[in-house]
N, C-alpha and C positions, 0 to 999 in steps of 0.2 A: 765363506772358507779359504777363501784365497787370499791373497795381500795384492793392491792395486800396484801397475806400473814400478817401479824402481823403490817401492817400502821396505822389499826382501835385504838388498844390498845393502841399502841404507841403514838400516838397522841391524842388520850383520857387522856393517863398520863399524859406526858408536859401540854397539856390544863390547866390541874388539878395541877399544877405547880409542878411537881416532876421528879426527874433528872434520867437520863435512859441511859444505856449502850447498843447502838444497833450495831448489827454484824449483816448482811444482805448482799447478796451474789452481787457484782458486775452487776449492771444495775435491781438490786431489787425495789428500787424507796425510796434508802434512803433519798431524799433530800427531796422529800414529807412531810417526818417524823417535819422537823422542818417549814418548808415555810407554810402549815396551821397554827400549831400553833400561827405564826407568826403573821396571819393574824386575829387570836381569840382572841390573849393577845392583852392586851392595850401597845403600846409602839413601840418600834424599836427591834426586834431580830437583835443582833450583829453575822455574821456568820464567823467563823477564821475558816481561809482555806488556807494551801501551796501554791496554784498554780495559775498564774494570771489567763492563761489561761482559767481554772475551774470558777472563779470570772466573767470574762467576760461572759461565755457564759449560767450560769445560768442568771445574770442580764441581760442581752439583753431577754432568754428568758422570765421570768417573766415582763418585762415593757412591750413584747408585747403583753401581756394577762393583760396588765394594772395595776401590781402588783408594789407599790412605793417602786424599790428597786436599790439601787447604788454598787458602791463599791469604794473602795480607795485602790491604791498600787500605784506603782514608774512608772507606765504609763502616771499619770494626772500630766498637769503641775500646778503650784501653785494654779493659780487661780479658776480651776476647782475641786482643793480638796480642796478650801476653799468653796466651794459656797456647795456639801457635808458636808461637817460642819457644816456649818450654816443647812441646812436641817435637820442634823440630830440632834442636839439642840432643833431644832423649833418642834419635833416630825412631819414632814414630810414625815419621809419612812416607810416602812413596816418591810425592811432589807437592812443591811450594810454588805455587804463581806469585810474584813479588813485582811490582813495579820499577821501571830502572831507578827514581829518583831513591826509592824508598833501601833499592838494593844497596846505592852507595854512601849511605848516610853512614858515619859512624859507627852507629848503634851495631846497626846489620854488618857489612863489612869488616870493623873490628874487634865488634864484642860474636856474632852471634855465629858466623860462616868459621870464623877458626875453631869453633869447638865441634865442627857439626863434621862428618861424612857427607862429602859431596859426589854422586853418582855418575851426575853430570849437569853443565850448564845448556841451557835450550834456551837460545835469543830469537824468539819471533819477532815477524814482521822488521826482519834485518835492514829492510829496504830504510827506514826510520835512522838509518845512520847518512844518508843522503842528503848534501845541502840542496839538492837539484830534486829532490822526491817531494811528493805534497803531504807528504808523512811526518817530514823531519823534524827529531829529536834528538836535542843538544847534546840530552845526557848520553843518549846509544853512546857518543864517540868518546868516552871513559872508559865502556864499558871491556877495554883491552886488560885493565888493571885486572880481570880475572884469569887471564893464561900468564900474567905476570908474579902472580900469588899462588896460584894452583895451576901451573904449565901440567901438571899428570893427569889432571882433569879432564875430559873427553869437551867439546863444545861442537852443537852443532845450531849454527842459524840459517833459518828457514823465511823464505816470502815470495810470494805470488806475482809480485808485480819489478820485478829489476831487469833491464837493458843493459846489455855490456859495457855502457860506461856505469851504471847505477855497480852491476857485480863487482867491478875494480876498484869499486871506490869502497862495498862492505868488506871486500880481501885486506885490501889497505888498510883500513879505520879499524879494525876488528881484531888484524895483523891475523890472519888465516889464509897467509901464502901457501903454507904447508897441506890445508885442507882436503880432501876430497871434493872436487864439486860433482853434486847431482841433478842436472839440468834437464824435466823433462817436458814433450811437448804440450806448448800453450794450446793446443787447439781444444775448441769442444764441440765436437760434432752435436750435442743435442741442442746446443743453444740457436736457434733461429735469428738474425741479427735482418733490421726494419728501419731503415729511415724513410719521413714523409717529412713533404714540405710544409711550413708552420702557415697556415691560415686562420685559424680559430683554435686555439691547442684546448682551452678545457674541452670545446666539443669535440675535438677530435680524441683527448682521453676519455672520455665519457662512455664515446662509441666502442673506445677499443678496450673497455673494462665491462659495459656491455654484453658483448660476443665474447667475454670469459668469466662468464657468473660463477658468485665462491671460489673464485680462484685467489690464492695468496700472495702477494705481489710487494716491490719498492714503488715509488714513483718520485723519481730523484726532481729540485727544484734547486735553485743555487739561494734563493733569499728566505729568512725567515717569514718573510713576510706571506712570499708566495703558497709555502708549504702551509702556515696558519690556514691563507683564503682558500687555496684548492681543496685542501679537507673537509671544510667548513663545506664548499661547493660540493664536493663530491656526496657529504653525508647527507643535504638538501637532496639530494640526487637517486636516497636509499641505497646508497654504496656504502657500508662498510670501514668507513675511514679515519684512521689517529693519526696523528702525528709528532715528527721528531725534531729536535733541533735546538742547539746547544742555550738557546733564550729559554726553555722552558725549566719549570721547577725539575730540579733531579728527582723529586719521587715521584713525580707524573710523569717522566722520558722513561724514567723504571717499569713505573704502571705499564704504561702504553708498551714497551718493548716484551715485557712478560704476555701481555694479551698476544701481540703479533707470534709470539715465540710457540702460545699452548693452543690458539683457539685457530680454527678453521674460518679461509676465504678474506682475512682480517689484507687490510691495500695499508700500509704503514707510505704515507707522505714525509719527505726526509730531505734535508740538506745533507751534501756528501761525507759528510762527519759516522752517518748511520751506518749500520751493518757491517765495519769491518771487525770480522770474528761473529759474526754472528751464525752460529752454526744452524740453520734450519733450510732443510734436504728438501722439502717441498715447496718454493718459491717457485714459479711455473712464470711470471713474470717480470720484468725491471725495466720499467717506462721511464723516458726521460725528455721533461719538458723545457729543461734548456739545456746549452753545448756544457758537456763536460771539460772542464779545466786541461785537462790531458788527454792524447793516445792512451797511455798506461792507466792512468786512473779510470778513464772509459771501462777499460779491460777489466779492473776489481771488481770496478761495481756491477758491468753484466755479468760475471761471474759468481755472484752471490744468487743468479736463478740455477735452477734445475741441477741442485748438488748432489739429487739422486739417480743420478743418469735420464731420467725421466724426460721428455722433450717440453724444451722453455723458451723463452722470446723475451728477446732485447727490441723494444720500441724506441724511438726517439720521434719528434718533432724538430723542424729546424728551418730558422730563418737566417736572413744575412745580419740581421740588428740582433742576434746572439755574438756575433762576433765581435759588435762593436760593444756590447755590453760586458762581456768577457773581457776583453781589454781593459775597460774601466777600472775594473776590476782589477788586475794582474796590476796595472800601474799603482792602483791606487793602495793596494798593499805592498807594496813595493814604497 
């Protein structure tokens, strides 16, 4: 019945035509901050998102509520994409989700958008603009073109993970120096954090899961091999476990993700690529078998638990060997 946190002043500011930079914890209700203005302002809201899974989940939820929403990404065939482009130009959409690469293509930027009445631009996961972030996307740097070509259209940039330097970089890179900043508390009091010394991680994980039967949760590991081996081990112990990483066939990964979202008590074993934008409110635990790549990343990953406000747990096993492994991975990627 009520708005949460800073949602109401953000929505009012955007509806009135102002630019905004929104920092809100994972599960804090960022999406509503542009979805409501999209319905109140004339035209179509263009939502820039880096993740296919996020687009599909949000569009499915919106259309179920009767909102005219669609997405344009690589999963669509040419006929479906053309139909959505026609709806956009003819003003038949309230929201259109699009990847930054497609948005910046000449067909979209020069062909479609000039023929569209635009309600607002929402730049989701805005920390992707930062070269220091673990989710850096080069295309985000080019999104200043939106303000240059459509200076009268309000923009909202949203992120759950931006420290002060990253926030300053978002403002600079996206030309948001005139934007009002809305910074919410990052405290998630419903999440209980616990770290144990690592001695037999598989057994420790199994004991942790058996103490929480039939609960949905995410188990993170650094390597694809470890993800597959851990999921197989858990299934052998009677745990309803699935796996997700970039090495899986895309159809298999999508199927596993759908099952995780729709079925009860699924444990998803995954690399850190899984989960950004996944809107599953009843994740009761987030477990780490390896040290996260950064404190910021750890906050984002554990924040996928307890989005419904009920108690959730963040559990991690840690050993000094993790530091060595992580340093080797970071040095190798550089």
